[in-house]
C-alpha positions in Angstrom: -65.7 76.0 11.4 -63.5 76.5 14.1 -59.4 77.5 14.1 -58.3 73.9 15.4 -60.4 71.6 12.8 -59.2 74.0 9.9 -55.5 73.3 11.2 -56.3 69.8 11.4 -57.8 69.0 8.0 -54.5 71.7 6.2 -52.1 68.6 7.7 -54.3 66.0 6.5 -54.3 67.6 2.8 -50.3 68.1 3.5 -50.6 63.9 4.1 -52.4 62.9 1.3 -50.5 64.9 -1.5 -47.0 63.3 0.2 -49.0 60.0 -0.1 -49.7 60.8 -4.3 -46.3 61.9 -4.5 -44.8 58.5 -3.6 -47.6 56.5 -5.1 -46.5 58.6 -8.8 -43.3 57.7 -8.0 -44.0 53.6 -7.6 -45.8 54.2 -11.0 -42.6 55.6 -12.8 -40.3 52.9 -11.4 -43.0 50.1 -12.3 -43.1 51.8 -15.8 -39.4 51.6 -16.5 -39.6 47.8 -15.1 -42.3 46.6 -17.6 -40.0 48.6 -20.5 -37.0 46.7 -19.2 -38.0 43.9 -19.4 -39.8 43.8 -22.9 -36.6 44.0 -24.4 -33.9 41.2 -24.8 -31.6 41.0 -22.5 -28.6 42.3 -25.0 -30.6 45.5 -26.1 -31.1 46.5 -22.5 -27.6 45.7 -21.9 -26.6 48.2 -24.2 -29.1 51.3 -24.1 -29.2 53.8 -21.8 -32.9 53.4 -20.0 -34.3 57.2 -20.5 -34.6 59.4 -17.3 -37.7 58.8 -15.2 -40.1 61.4 -15.5 -40.2 63.9 -13.2 -43.4 64.6 -11.5 -45.0 67.5 -10.1 -47.0 67.5 -7.7 -50.1 69.7 -7.7 -50.0 73.0 -5.4 -52.5 73.1 -3.0 -53.8 76.8 -2.8 -55.3 77.1 0.8 -59.1 79.0 1.1 -59.3 82.8 1.6 -60.4 82.2 4.8 -57.7 80.6 6.0 -55.3 83.5 5.7 -53.9 82.9 8.8 -53.1 79.6 8.5 -51.8 79.3 5.4 -47.7 80.6 5.7 -47.9 77.5 8.9 -49.2 75.5 6.8 -47.5 76.2 3.4 -47.3 73.4 0.4 -44.6 71.2 1.4 -42.0 71.3 -1.4 -40.7 68.1 -2.6 -37.5 67.3 -4.2 -37.6 65.6 -7.6 -37.2 62.0 -8.2 -34.1 60.5 -7.8 -32.5 59.6 -11.3 -31.7 55.6 -10.4 -29.2 53.8 -13.0 -30.5 52.1 -15.7 -31.2 48.4 -14.5 -30.2 45.4 -16.5 -31.9 41.8 -16.2 -29.9 39.2 -15.5 -29.4 37.1 -18.7 -31.6 33.8 -18.6 -30.5 30.7 -16.8 -30.8 27.9 -20.0 -32.8 25.7 -18.8 -30.6 22.0 -18.0 -31.2 19.9 -20.8 -31.0 16.6 -19.4 -28.2 14.0 -21.3 -29.6 12.0 -23.6 -28.0 8.0 -22.9 -26.8 7.0 -25.9 -28.0 3.6 -27.1 -25.1 0.9 -26.0 -23.0 0.4 -29.2 -22.7 -2.7 -30.8 -19.2 -2.0 -31.4 -17.7 -4.9 -27.9 -18.9 -7.7 -31.0 -16.7 -6.8 -33.3 -13.5 -7.1 -30.8 -15.3 -10.2 -29.3 -15.1 -11.6 -32.9 -11.9 -10.7 -33.3 -10.5 -12.1 -30.1 -11.9 -15.4 -31.4 -10.4 -15.2 -34.3 -7.2 -14.6 -33.3 -7.5 -17.8 -30.6 -8.8 -19.7 -33.6 -6.3 -18.8 -36.1 -3.5 -19.3 -33.4 -4.5 -22.7 -32.6 -4.6 -23.6 -36.5 -1.6 -22.3 -36.5 -0.5 -25.1 -33.8 -2.3 -27.5 -35.2 -0.4 -27.0 -38.4 3.0 -26.9 -37.2 2.5 -29.6 -34.2 -0.4 -32.1 -34.9 0.7 -32.2 -39.1 4.7 -33.0 -38.1 3.4 -35.9 -35.8 0.9 -37.2 -38.9 3.3 -36.7 -41.4 1.3 -34.5 -43.0 3.4 -32.3 -45.1 6.8 -31.5 -45.3 8.2 -29.4 -42.6 9.7 -27.0 -45.2 6.3 -26.6 -46.2 4.5 -26.1 -42.8 7.1 -23.5 -41.9 6.9 -21.9 -45.0 3.4 -21.9 -44.3 3.4 -20.5 -40.8 5.2 -18.0 -42.3 3.6 -16.7 -45.2 0.6 -16.6 -43.1 2.2 -14.1 -40.2 3.4 -11.7 -43.1 0.1 -11.5 -45.0 -1.6 -11.0 -41.8 0.7 -8.1 -40.5 0.2 -6.8 -44.5 -3.5 -7.0 -44.5 -3.5 -5.4 -40.4 -1.1 -2.7 -42.0 -3.9 -2.0 -44.9 -6.5 -1.7 -42.7 -5.8 0.0 -40.3 -5.3 2.8 -42.3 -9.0 2.7 -43.4 -12.4 4.2 -41.6 -13.0 1.8 -39.0 -10.7 -0.5 -39.3 -8.6 -0.4 -36.4 -9.9 -3.2 -34.1 -9.7 -5.5 -37.4 -6.3 -4.4 -37.9 -5.3 -5.1 -34.3 -6.7 -8.1 -34.4 -4.7 -9.2 -37.6 -1.9 -8.2 -36.7 -1.7 -9.9 -33.7 -2.6 -13.3 -35.0 0.6 -12.5 -37.0 2.8 -11.9 -34.8 2.4 -14.8 -32.7 2.2 -16.9 -35.5 5.7 -15.9 -36.5 6.7 -16.0 -32.7 5.2 -19.9 -32.6 6.9 -20.7 -36.3 10.4 -19.3 -34.8 9.5 -21.7 -31.7 8.9 -25.0 -33.7 12.2 -24.5 -36.2 14.2 -24.3 -32.9 12.2 -26.6 -30.4 10.4 -29.2 -33.0 12.6 -29.1 -36.2 16.3 -28.1 -34.5 17.0 -25.7 -37.6 18.6 -23.4 -35.7 20.6 -23.6 -32.1 18.6 -22.3 -29.2 20.6 -18.6 -28.8 20.0 -17.9 -32.8 16.3 -19.0 -31.9 16.1 -17.1 -29.3 17.7 -13.8 -30.6 14.9 -14.4 -34.0 12.2 -14.8 -31.4 13.2 -11.5 -29.7 13.1 -9.7 -32.9 10.1 -11.0 -34.0 8.6 -10.0 -30.3 10.0 -6.0 -30.3 9.0 -5.8 -34.0 5.4 -6.9 -33.3 5.2 -4.4 -30.0 6.5 -1.8 -31.7 3.8 -1.8 -34.2 1.8 -2.1 -31.1 3.4 1.3 -29.6 3.0 3.0 -32.9 -0.9 2.1 -33.2 -0.7 3.2 -29.2 -3.1 -0.2 -28.7 -2.5 -2.3 -25.7 -4.9 -5.1 -26.6 -2.6 -5.3 -29.6 0.1 -6.8 -26.8 -1.9 -8.0 -25.1 -3.3 -10.3 -27.8 0.1 -11.3 -28.9 1.2 -11.8 -25.3 -1.6 -13.7 -23.8 -1.9 -16.4 -26.2 1.5 -17.1 -26.4 1.2 -18.0 -22.6 -0.9 -20.8 -23.6 0.1 -22.0 -26.8 3.7 -22.0 -26.4 4.2 -25.5 -23.8 2.3 -27.1 -26.9 4.5 -26.2 -29.4 7.1 -26.9 -26.7 6.0 -29.9 -25.6 6.0 -28.9 -21.6 7.8 -26.8 -19.6 11.3 -26.6 -20.1 14.2 -24.3 -20.3 14.2 -23.4 -24.0 10.4 -22.3 -23.2 11.8 -20.4 -20.8 14.3 -18.9 -22.1 11.3 -17.7 -25.2 9.0 -16.5 -22.5 12.1 -14.1 -21.0 12.8 -13.1 -24.5 9.1 -12.1 -25.4 9.4 -9.8 -21.2 12.6 -8.2 -22.5 11.5 -7.6 -25.9 8.2 -6.0 -24.9 10.3 -4.2 -21.6 10.8 -0.9 -24.1 7.3 -0.5 -25.4 6.2 0.3 -21.7 8.4 3.7 -21.7 6.2 6.4 -21.0 2.6 4.4 -21.6 0.4 3.2 -19.1 -0.4 0.1 -19.8 -1.5 -2.0 -16.8 -2.7 -4.9 -18.4 0.7 -5.4 -20.4 3.2 -5.4 -17.4 0.6 -7.9 -15.6 0.9 -10.5 -18.8 4.4 -9.7 -19.1 5.1 -10.9 -15.6 3.1 -13.9 -16.0 4.6 -14.8 -18.8 8.1 -15.3 -17.1 7.1 -16.3 -13.9 4.1 -18.2 -15.0 6.3 -21.2 -16.7 9.2 -20.6 -14.3 7.2 -22.0 -10.9 6.2 -24.5 -12.3 9.0 -25.9 -13.9 10.7 -24.9 -10.1 8.1 -27.4 -8.8 8.9 -30.3 -11.4 12.6 -30.2 -10.7 12.1 -30.5 -6.7 10.1 -33.4 -7.3 12.4 -35.0 -9.7 14.8 -34.3 -6.9 17.5 -32.5 -9.0 19.2 -29.5 -9.8 19.1 -27.0 -12.0 21.5 -23.6 -11.8 20.3 -22.3 -15.1 16.9 -22.5 -14.2 17.7 -20.9 -11.2 19.4 -18.3 -13.1 16.7 -17.7 -15.3 15.0 -16.9 -12.5 17.3 -14.1 -11.5 16.3 -12.5 -14.8 12.9 -12.5 -14.5 13.4 -10.6 -11.4 15.1 -8.2 -12.7 12.8 -7.9 -15.6 10.4 -7.5 -13.5 12.0 -4.5 -11.4 12.8 -2.7 -14.6 10.2 -3.1 -15.7 8.4 -1.6 -12.6 10.5 1.4 -12.3 9.9 2.2 -15.8 5.7 2.1 -15.3 5.6 3.6 -11.7 6.5 7.0 -13.0 3.2 7.2 -15.8 0.4 4.6 -13.8 -2.1 5.7 -11.7 -2.2 2.1 -9.8 0.9 2.0 -8.2 0.2 -0.4 -5.9 -1.2 -2.3 -8.4 2.6 -2.5 -9.9 4.1 -2.7 -6.9 2.0 -5.8 -6.1 3.0 -7.0 -9.7 6.6 -6.8 -8.4 6.1 -8.9 -5.5 4.8 -11.8 -8.3 7.7 -11.3 -10.8 10.2 -12.0 -8.0 8.6 -14.8 -6.4 10.5 -17.4 -8.3 13.6 -16.0 -7.0 12.3 -16.9 -3.5 11.7 -20.2 -4.8 14.6 -21.0 -5.7 15.3 -23.4 -3.2 13.5 -25.9 -4.8 16.4 -26.3 -7.9 19.5 -25.7 -5.9 21.3 -25.9 -3.3 20.6 -23.9 0.3 23.4 -21.6 0.2 22.9 -20.5 -3.5 19.1 -19.8 -3.0 19.6 -18.0 0.5 22.2 -15.7 -1.4 19.9 -14.8 -4.0 17.0 -14.2 -1.9 19.4 -12.1 0.3 20.4 -10.4 -2.8 16.8 -9.7 -3.4 16.7 -8.1 -0.1 19.2 -6.1 -0.6 18.2 -4.4 -3.8 14.4 -4.1 -3.3 15.9 -2.1 0.5 18.2 0.0 -1.8 15.3 1.4 -4.1 13.1 1.7 -0.8 16.4 3.7 0.7 16.3 5.9 -2.4 12.9 5.8 -3.4 12.3 9.7 -3.1 14.7 10.2 -5.6 13.6 7.9 -8.0 10.2 9.3 -9.8 7.3 7.4 -9.2 8.5 5.0 -6.2 6.1 6.8 -3.9 5.0 6.1 0.0 3.0 3.5 -1.0 5.1 1.5 -3.3 7.8 1.7 -0.6 5.9 0.2 2.2 5.1 -2.4 -0.1 8.7 -3.1 -1.2 10.0 -2.4 2.1 7.6 -5.2 3.2 9.1 -7.6 0.2 12.0 -6.7 1.0 11.5 -8.0 4.6 9.9 -11.1 3.3 13.0 -11.8 0.9 15.5 -11.5 4.2 13.3 -14.0 5.9 13.6 -16.6 3.4 17.2 -15.6 2.6 17.8 -16.2 6.6 15.3 -19.4 7.1 16.8 -21.2 4.1 20.9 -20.3 5.2 20.4 -22.0 8.2 18.8 -24.4 10.6 16.9 -23.1 14.0 20.0 -22.5 16.7 21.3 -20.0 14.3 17.5 -18.6 12.4 16.3 -17.6 15.7 18.6 -15.4 17.4 19.4 -13.7 13.9 16.3 -13.0 13.0 15.8 -11.8 17.0 18.6 -9.4 16.8 17.5 -8.5 12.9 14.5 -6.9 14.5 16.4 -5.2 17.8 18.4 -3.2 14.4 15.3 -2.0 12.6 13.1 -1.5 15.4 16.3 0.9 16.9 17.4 2.5 13.3 13.4 2.7 12.1 12.1 3.9 15.2 10.2 7.0 13.2 8.9 4.5 10.2 5.6 2.8 11.0 6.8 0.7 8.4 10.1 0.0 10.1 7.9 -0.9 13.4 5.7 -3.9 11.3 9.1 -5.2 10.0 10.7 -5.2 13.3 7.5 -7.2 14.7 7.4 -9.3 12.1 11.4 -10.1 12.4 10.6 -10.6 15.9 7.8 -13.1 15.7 8.7 -15.2 13.1 12.6 -15.2 15.3 10.1 -15.6 18.4 8.6 -18.9 17.0 12.2 -20.5 16.2 13.0 -20.1 19.5 10.1 -21.7 21.4 11.0 -25.1 19.0 13.9 -24.8 21.3 12.6 -23.1 24.4 9.5 -24.8 24.6 7.4 -24.3 27.4 7.6 -27.8 28.4 11.3 -27.4 28.9 10.6 -25.3 32.1 7.7 -27.4 33.5 9.7 -30.8 33.4 13.9 -31.0 33.4 14.7 -31.5 29.9 18.5 -32.5 28.6 19.4 -30.0 25.6 22.4 -30.5 23.6 25.1 -27.7 24.0 24.4 -25.9 20.7 20.8 -25.5 21.3 21.3 -24.3 24.8 23.5 -21.8 23.7 21.0 -20.9 21.1 18.6 -20.3 23.8 20.7 -18.6 25.7 21.6 -15.8 23.2 18.0 -15.7 21.9 16.5 -15.1 25.6 18.6 -12.2 25.5 18.2 -11.2 22.5 14.4 -11.6 22.7 14.2 -9.3 25.9 16.0 -6.4 24.3 14.1 -6.8 20.8 10.9 -6.5 23.1 12.0 -3.4 24.7 13.5 -2.1 21.6 10.2 -2.5 19.6 7.8 -1.1 22.6 10.3 1.6 22.9 10.1 2.4 19.0 6.1 3.2 19.4 5.6 7.4 19.8 3.1 6.3 22.4 4.0 4.0 24.6 1.1 2.5 26.0 1.0 0.4 28.9 -0.7 -3.1 27.1 2.6 -2.7 25.0 4.6 -2.6 27.9 2.5 -5.1 29.8 3.4 -7.7 26.8 7.1 -6.7 26.6 7.4 -8.2 30.4 5.5 -11.1 29.6 8.2 -12.0 27.1 11.0 -10.6 29.4 9.6 -12.9 31.8 9.6 -16.1 30.0 12.6 -15.6 28.4 14.5 -14.9 31.9 13.2 -18.2 32.9 14.2 -19.9 29.9 17.5 -18.4 30.6 18.2 -19.3 34.0 16.6 -22.9 33.4 18.6 -23.4 31.1 22.0 -22.5 32.8 21.2 -24.4 35.5 20.5 -27.9 33.3 23.7 -27.0 31.3 25.7 -26.4 34.6 24.3 -28.9 37.3 21.9 -31.5 34.8 18.5 -32.0 34.9 18.1 -32.7 39.0 19.4 -29.7 41.0 20.3 -27.7 37.7 17.0 -27.3 37.1 16.1 -27.0 40.5 18.8 -23.7 40.8 17.6 -22.5 37.6 13.7 -22.3 38.4 15.1 -20.7 41.8 16.8 -18.3 40.1 14.2 -17.3 38.1 11.8 -16.7 41.0 14.6 -14.6 42.5 15.2 -12.4 38.8 11.7 -12.1 38.7 11.4 -10.4 42.3 14.2 -8.1 41.4 12.6 -7.1 38.4 9.7 -5.8 40.4 12.3 -3.9 42.8 14.0 -2.5 39.8 10.2 -1.0 38.4 9.3 0.0 42.3 13.0 1.7 42.6 12.2 3.9 39.3 9.3 4.1 40.2 10.1 6.3 43.2 13.1 8.7 41.5 10.2 9.8 38.8 8.0 12.6 38.9 4.0 11.7 40.5 2.2 11.7 37.0 4.8 9.6 35.7 4.9 6.2 38.1 1.6 4.5 37.1 3.3 2.1 34.8 6.2 1.1 36.6 4.0 1.1 39.7 1.6 -1.1 38.2 4.3 -3.5 36.0 6.2 -4.0 39.2 2.4 -5.2 41.1 2.2 -7.5 38.1 5.9 -8.7 38.5 5.5 -9.6 42.3 2.2 -11.1 41.6 3.6 -13.3 39.1 6.0 -14.6 41.4 4.0 -14.8 44.6 2.0 -17.3 41.7 5.3 -19.3 40.8 6.2 -19.3 44.4 3.5 -21.0 45.8 2.0 -23.0 42.8 4.9 -24.3 41.2 8.1 -24.1 43.5 6.3 -25.1 46.0 5.2 -28.2 45.0 8.1 -29.1 42.4 11.6 -28.0 44.5 13.1 -30.3 46.8 14.8 -29.7 49.9 17.1 -26.5 50.4 16.1 -25.2 47.0 12.4 -24.5 48.0 14.1 -23.2 51.6 16.5 -20.8 49.7 13.1 -19.6 47.4 11.2 -18.7 49.7 13.5 -16.9 52.0 14.9 -15.0 49.4 11.7 -14.1 48.2 10.3 -12.8 51.7 13.6 -11.0 52.3 13.4 -9.1 49.0 9.6 -8.3 49.5 10.4 -7.2 52.9 13.4 -4.9 51.7 10.9 -3.4 49.0 8.3 -2.7 51.3 10.7 -0.5 53.8 12.9 0.9 51.2 10.1 2.1 48.9 8.3 4.1 50.8 11.7 5.8 52.1 12.5 6.4 48.7 9.3 7.5 47.8 9.3 9.9 50.8 12.7 11.0 49.7 11.7 12.3 46.1 8.2 13.8 47.3 10.4 16.1 49.9 13.4 16.7 46.9 10.7 17.4 44.5 8.1 19.3 46.4 10.5 23.3 46.6 11.3 22.8 43.0 6.8 22.1 42.3 6.2 24.7 44.8 8.9 27.3 43.4 7.6 26.3 39.5 3.9 27.6 40.6 4.6 30.5 42.3 4.0 33.8 40.4 
């Protein structure tokens, strides 16, 4: 065998030895892994793994006839296998156990039966007190005493039942029936038998309701409060014999007694029931008084008390409730009788009450950040409610001659004062729209097409409202952070109409339905062109990037003036008025064409050095 062949064989033997070493190391690792997996995770985590066995590769002995190559291809010395840290297997992942659906309970059956029992029992009490009195069955003393004994017995049984396992549902139903029966008994004693005066009866009723609802708070049961309030809303009018002022007093006493129960509780439905207990009978009574064509100041006073209770209850609930918007909307329902007070009282008093409500809500909104629970959503709802109250106050107190300018002035003030608040902008738009509708009732488009005689008060109202409408439109558009061209176009259209109404009204007021009407339209057309000229002059004095809006507005005004000139003025105006309007408009257009080009060139030349300086590094 030649020497090169021996060298190749020696290298192959060395490679095989290295491969054998690696396989032995892999075998050791697999053995350790099998041991770790066979042990429990807890034992593997706490007991150290034994050191891996050291593998000693076999020493290769070269043949004697390779002496000259033995030193050159000596057996390589391998380092012992590395000591690996003990490895612990991860804890087993618990298999996801599917949630077992609980079978639907049958507790709702007991609740349903309990509610039905409350309703039937209370109807029986009403029959005992009302129908028995009408039929002459038993003496009044026995009827009243029977109702009182039944009420006490039911509450006593509820107290004993509440301490027993599973007796909560029945206890709540029994207690609610007893409390409502006692309240109905007090109403009957006051209204049917007249044994006590109305003030004394109201005090006793408030005590009974307060005691019952205190029990609801002690048991932490909103259902108990609901089972007391809801049946009384339906059955109390039956006992009294209709919606009367005394019934309203009993409902107010009930609502006032239930108010302290709300402290620290998120009982939204109880608040809704209390609101319905006061608002519903008041609205029915107001409508009845209106159709009877009479006034009732006491009823309007009750409306004010109901509004105070609604707002106070909302402020009590808001810090703890999760349904703040619902509470805010319920407040609107609670103050609705105040806004409807004009059905039963003089317009001055009704307007004062609406204005007082608007001021109160606006004050709460203004300090809302310092009141717990009065967050942004509540403030927006109450701000809108305050705006509605203010509009009602204005419309009730004043006729259209005063209401239109006043509403437009309010819109301008709100738009300027609250330009950073989206709610204020919406309120300003609402005031402006309502004011514009009232304004159009006196300055309708028909008065601009045909000469119409207008009384002096109406003419003065139109003149003031026209100026306020222009200012209001500009203020509202200016209050928006992003002033779109469409918004400016709308403001320009409103301003054009207001300018035309102003000039025509002045012309008719001074010169009559003939010459005055024509002169007013001549002035209107000239004003349109003058407004266009002002826009072009403004466009020539601003930077090139800001000219699109004023130029577009100016061109629109020129187009509108030309259309009016040929479509209306040419056929409607007579004699010298037609000549004057065409000559004046033509001269203004000529001056605009020459002056705008000169001003534009001068402005661009003045701005050019500044622009070059600004762009030069």
